[in-house]
N, C-alpha and C positions, 0 to 999 in steps of 0.2 A: 907245272912240272913237265919236263919233256917225256914224250912217250915213244920217241923214235927207236929206242932200243928194243921195243916189242915188235921186231920185224916179222916174226912168224905170225903174230896176231894181225898185224897191219895188212899182211898179204891176203888175209881172208876177208878183209873189209870191202864193202861194195864201192866201186869207183863211179865217178860222176858219169851220167849219161846211160848207165846200165839200169835195167829194171831190177828192183829189189825183190829178193825171194820172199815167200811168205814167212810169217814170224818164226815158225818152228824150224824151217830150213835155215833161216838167217841165224838163229840161236845156235843151231848145231854147227854151223860153219865157224863161228867164233869159238865154240867149245872145243871143236876138233883142233883148231889152231893153238889154243891154249894147252891142250893135252900134248900136242907135238912139241911145243916149247918146253913143257915140263919134262918130257922124255929127253930132250937135248940137254937140259940142265942136270939131269940125273947122272950124266957121265962124270961130272965133277962134283955134284952135290947129291948123294943118294937119297937125301930126305926131301928133295925139291917137290916131288909129286905129292907127298903127304902134306907138306906145308901149304902148297897152292890149294889143294882140296880143302884143307881146314880153313884157309882164308875165305874161300868162296862160300863154304858152309856158314861161316860167321857172318858174312855179308848178307847172305840170303836170309838167315835168321833175323838179322836186323831189319831187313825189308819186310819180312813176314810179321814181325811183332811190333814195329814202330810205325804208326800211321803217318806222322809227319815226314818220315823218310820215304815212305811209299808215295806220298803226295809229291815230294820233291823229285823223285825219280821220274814220275809220270807227267810232270808239269811241262806242257809244250811251250809255255810262254817264256821260259828261261833260255837265254842265249848260251853259247858255249862257254863264255867267260864266267857267267854266273854259275853254270853247272860245275865247271872245273873248280872254282873257288869253294863252293859248298861241298862238293863231293870229296875233294881231297882233304878238307878240314875234318870231315867225318871219318874218312879212312885212316887218317893219322890218329884220331882220337881213339878208335877201336883197335888200332895196331895191325892194319892190313899191310902185307908185304909188297915188295916192288912189282912182282909179276901181275898180281891182281890190280894193283894201282895202275899199271900200264894198260891192262885190259880196259879198265874204266875210262882211262884217257882216250883210248882208241874209239870206244863207244861214243864218247862225247864229241870227238872230232868228226865222227860220221853221223852225228845227230841220231844216235841209236841208244841213248842211255835208258830209255824206257824198256829196252829189251834185256836189261841186266838180270832180272830174276829168271827169265827164260834161259839165258845163257848159263847161269849157275845151275839150273835144273838139268839142262842138256849135258853139262860137264859131269854132273853126278851120275846120270844115266850111263854115259860112256865109261866112266870109271867103274861103275857097278858091274857092267857087262864084262869088262876086262878081269875083274876080280871074281867072276862067277856068281855074282849076287843077282837077285831078282828085284826089279824096281816096281813098287806099287804106287801108282799115282792116286793120291787121295785128295778129293775135292770136298771142302766143307764150307758152310756159310760163314764160319768164324774161325780164326786161327786155332789150331789144336793145342791142347795142353800136353805136358809131358805124360800125364796119366793116360790120356786118350791115345797118344802115340804108342805107349807100351801095350795098351789093350788091343789096338788094331794089329800090331805086330804079333801079339800072342794069338789072336784069332786066325790070322793068316797062317801062322805056323801050325796051328791045330788043323787047319784045312789042307795041310800037306805041302805048303810052300816053305822053302828054306832059304837062308841067307837074305832075308827081306831088308830092303832099303826103301824108306818112305820118301816120296817126292810130293810135296804138299802144294796145293793150290787153294786159294780162297775165292769163292764165288757167292756173294750174298743172294743172288737170284735163286739159288736152290732152297732158300728159306731155312732149312735145317736138315739134320741127318747127314749122310755121307754118300759119296760116289767113289768107289774104289775100282781102278782098272789095273789089272796085272796081266801082262801078256795080252792074249786075245779075250780074256774074261773080263766082264763088266758086272760089278755088283752095285746096283743103284737103290739106295735106301733113303733117298732125299725126300723131303716133304713135298717138294714140287712134283716129283715123279708120282708120289702117292696121290696127290690131288688130281693129277692128270688121269691116273687110272680110275679114280672115283668118278671123274667127269665122263669118261668113256663108258663106264658101267651104267651111269645114270641115263646117258643117251640111249644105250642099248635097251634099257628097261622102259623107255618112253613109248 
């Protein structure tokens, strides 16, 4: 499927011979380009931004909850042809619109498909800032359930935060518990962190 129509997105893509930015910087460049594209489309389609945001949320949820899809996105052995064939079949099956399909096509063309979840998260953060929401980055050893999401949001609201939007990351290395970062505040209740504190305490007692 052609992706040339996503000119705004393509203009943010790294060109040959240039050093690639670090992952977060790269993801934010794509996210900013997609947001600019959405703003342009809103002039003739007022619902464009909400539609694009919903498509990205849907795609991120698929990546978060579907292990085979996560493996596909991260597989460095797949060439662009295989990535495009597999990705577009999935996007069509779940009903993803043209703008996000074009984004995925540009990522594939630039060998950046593995950055898809980071791009989706960066877009969510930018949109939340525009809407006056606060983004809480939640890292867990396993994907969160809807009940856990509701509990985390409720606890943060009780702690004085308002308009909370969760940005989720899965990191099995923390073993269990949660790490929540909101603004400059970090709440680390992971098992890994607790074990490290115990080890330090034991060293101090020796």
